[in-house]
N, C-alpha and C positions, 0 to 999 in steps of 0.2 A: 535527580532534582525533584523534591517532593512538592506537589501542588498545594497551595493554600486552600483549594476547593475540597480537599479531603476533610475539611472541617464542616462541610455542609451536612445538614441532617440526613441520616441514613447512608452516608457514604461508606462503601466497602472497598478497601484498597485492591487494586489489580495486582497480579503477580507476574513473574517472568519478565518478558520483554516490555510489557506495559506497566511495570512497577513505577510508582510515583504519581499516578492519577487514579481516579475511581473506576473500578470495574462496573459498579452500578450504585444507585442511590436508594435501593430498597425494593424496586419494582421493575424488573428487567423488561417485561412485555409492555408495560405502560410507557417506558422510556423509548422502546422501539416504535410504538405507535405514534408517539409524539414526533419523533424524527421523520417517520414516514409521512406524517401529515404536514411537515414543514415547520414545526415549532420546536423551541428549545435550542440547545447547543451541546456540543461535546468538547470537553477539556482534553486537548491533545498537547498540553504543555510539556510533556515528557519528550517530545520529538525535538531533534536538533534543528537549529536555525543557522544557516550559513549564507553569507552575502558575498557578492563579487562586485566591486566597483572599478571604475577606470574606463578610459575611452575605448579600450580594446576588449572589454568584457564579453561582448556577444561573439565577435569574430574568434576570440581565443577559446571560449567554451564550445563553439561550433567544431573546433578541431578535436575536442576531447570527448564529446558526448555523442550518443547515438541519434540525437534529435537535431533537426535543422533549426538552428537558433540565430544564425548570423543576421537575419532580418526580422527577428521576433518583435512584433508590435508591442508597444507599451501597454500593459494591462492584460495581455493575452496569456492565459495559463497554458502550460504544457508539461509533459512528463519526459524524462530522459534517463538513460542508463549510462553507467561506465562499465565497460567489459574488460575482462582479462585478455591477454594476447590470444588465448584460445577461444574467445567468444563467450566465456561464462560470465554471468551477471555478478558484479562486485558491489555496485552501488545503484540506488534508485533515488532520483531527485524529483521533487514536485516544485516546479519553477514558475516564476512570474518576474517580469522586468517592469519597474515603475518609471522608466525613462532615464534614470540615473544609476540604478542599482538592480542587480539580479538577486532576488530573494528565493531561497530554496529551503524547504523543510525535508528532513530525512529521518530514517528509522532511528529510534533510540539506540545509543551505543555505537553508531557508525560515523559520527561526525569527525572524530579524531583522525581516523584513517583516511576519510575523504579529504579533509583539509590538508593532511600531510601529502597526499597524492597531488592535489591541486597546486600546492606550494612548490612541489618538485618539478612542475611543468610550466612555471611562469616564464622562465628564460628572459627574453628582452621585452615581453609584452607589458603594456601599461595597464596592469590589473592589480588589485589588492583583494585578498581573500580574508574574511573575518568570521570568527565564531560569535554569533550574536545570541546564543541560547540563553545566557544569563539575563539578557535585556528584554528579549521578546518571547512570547508564548504563542503557540498555534492554537486557535480556537476554530471549531468547525460549525458552520450554520448549514442546516440541511437544505436540499433543493425545495423551493417553494417558500422559504422563510422570507418574511417581510421585515425582519429586523434590520435596522440601520447600523452599519459599521461606524464606530466612532470616527469623527473627523480626523483625517490625516493617516488613518490606518491603511496599510498595504493589504489589498484583497486579491486573492487568487480564486477566480470564479470558474467552476466546472459544471458539467451536466448533473452531478450528484450533490452539489452544494458549494458553499464558499468557505475558503480557508482564510482566516484573518491572522496577520502577524501583529498581534496585540502587545503593546508594552506590558511587560510582566507585572509592573506595579499597578496596572489597571484591571487585572484579572478578576479580583473580588468585586469591584464595582460593576464590571461588565456582567458578572454572574447575577448580581442582585437585580439588574435591569432587564436581563434577557432570559431568565429561567423559563421553564424548568430545565435543570441540568440532566443530561443523559450520560451514562457511563460508556466506557469503551466496548463493553460487551454488546450494547445495542448498536453501536457504530459498526462493530465487526459483523453482526448478524446481517446488516444491510449490505455490507461489503461482500460477504459470501453470496447473498442473494443476487448481487449484481455481477458475480463472477470476476471480481477484481482481485488479481494476485497481489500479494504483499511480500516484500523482500524478507527472507529469513523464515517465512512460513510456507509459501508456495514455491520457494526457491531453495536450493542447496548449493554446494560448492561446484556442481557441474551443470547447473541449469543454463540453458541458452534461451534467448528471447522467444523463439518460435514455440517452445514447449508450453509456455504459459500465456500465449495470446497477446504479446506485447508488440508485435509487428504492426505498424501503423499508428499505434497510440504513443509508444515511447521510443520506437525505432523508425527512422525515416529511411526509406530504401533508395532515394534519389539524391543523396548528399555525398559530400567528399569523404575522404579517408578518415578513419578513426581506429583506435585499437580494437581488435576483434572483428572488424568489418569483414575480413575474409571468410570467417565462419558463417556470419549472417548471410553473405552473398551466396556461398556454396550451398547452404541448406535451402535458401530461397529458390535458387536456379536449378539445382541438380538433385536434390534429395528431400527427405522428410526428417523431422526431429525424432530422436529415439523415444521420447515420452510425450504425453499430451495431458493437458489439464482437463479434468472432468468435474461436473457438478453432481452431487450425490443426495438422494433422498434416503434418509436413514429410518430404520424401523423405530417407530415411536413408542413401542412398548418397553424399550430398554431404559433402565434407570439412569445410567451414566452415558456420556458421550465418548466416542473413541478419541484418544489423545493424538496429538501430532506424532506422526511416524507409525501409527497403527497399520499393520500390513493389510493390503487389499488383495483378495484372491477371488477366483471364480467361485460362485456359490455352489456350483455343481461339484467342485473338488473338495469343499469343506474346509474347516479350519487348519487342516494339515496339508492342504494343497500348496502348489508353488506360488510364491509371492510374485504379484504382477505390478505392484505399486504400493503407495502408502497414502494415508489421510494427511492432509496438510493443515486444514482448519475445520473444526466442527463446532456448530453453534445451535442454539435453540431459537427458532424464528417464531414471531408472534402469530403468523398465519400458516406458514409451511411446516411447522414442527421442526424436528431435528434435521438439519441439512449440513452438508460439508463440501469442501473442495478437496480434490485429491489428484495425485499424479500417477498415471498408469503407463505401461508400455504401449507404444503406438499400435501394435498389432492386436491389442485386446479388442474383441468384437464390441461395437458401440451399443449393441442391444443386450449384451450378456449381463445377467444379474450377478452382483458381486457381494462379498461379505467384507466388512471392516472388522477384523478380529473375529468376533462371533456375531456381529450385528449385520443384518441384511441391509444391502445398499443398492438402490436402483440408480443407474447413471444416466445423465444427460450430457450430450456432447458440448464442450466449450471450444476445444481446439480439434479441428478435423484431423483424422488419422492420415 
């Protein structure tokens, strides 16, 4: 779904998973600084919007999600996952309940499979699941923003900003009143700085929540049964995850950033050494320079210098080994 904000001056379209919105509007670092200072907004209208209504919506979702939502207060934001039977992450939902409806935004391209799964699990529960992506667009206001959400807009407020479920027809008028716009590259740079994993970037088909630091934020350890809970409990009580998320400071002299999937190795072993992990997201930050997130094997020493392809990478611990 192509955003009308791609017509704004300087807009450069994003590619890949973020296709449909702007990567930037001509000045990546200015846009990052704007967001870091609490001004502007990010067009995330390419994300899927799914709602659940009905009297049983919270108790029903509580059975399916990794998060404790049976008593979720109206207006309180939370995050939740849907796992496979083996505990691997399949879906990530950013949720808020407005007192009548649960609103969730999800990764582009995932809402179809998510809705199909939810529909298959309705049984006798009084719930209705709907795809609202054509009606509503997600807009992000950064932490510290003093912008007012339009009256009646559903807002999901977190420590790093507010997500607005804005009627899609109001997107252009909102942009005119609340600029400057920042592209998804600026949003991603602050996400990487904040060590926040993203489905499909920091996760693959075998990622479990412990590996990417989602225990406590998207996974509640004291709730009832859900699909994949056995794996979560076993790792929590008896073992360690096979991989761990790391934050990387990359060599700033390199012209290009390592792409998603670039092998991570011990610097001492060189580019031909044994692969110990891979880069998940690499960005250029307005203060920190080139930085990245990566997944490495749990037993990689936390102080070991790494290389991403041929680029030197100093690691910081995100998930403890």
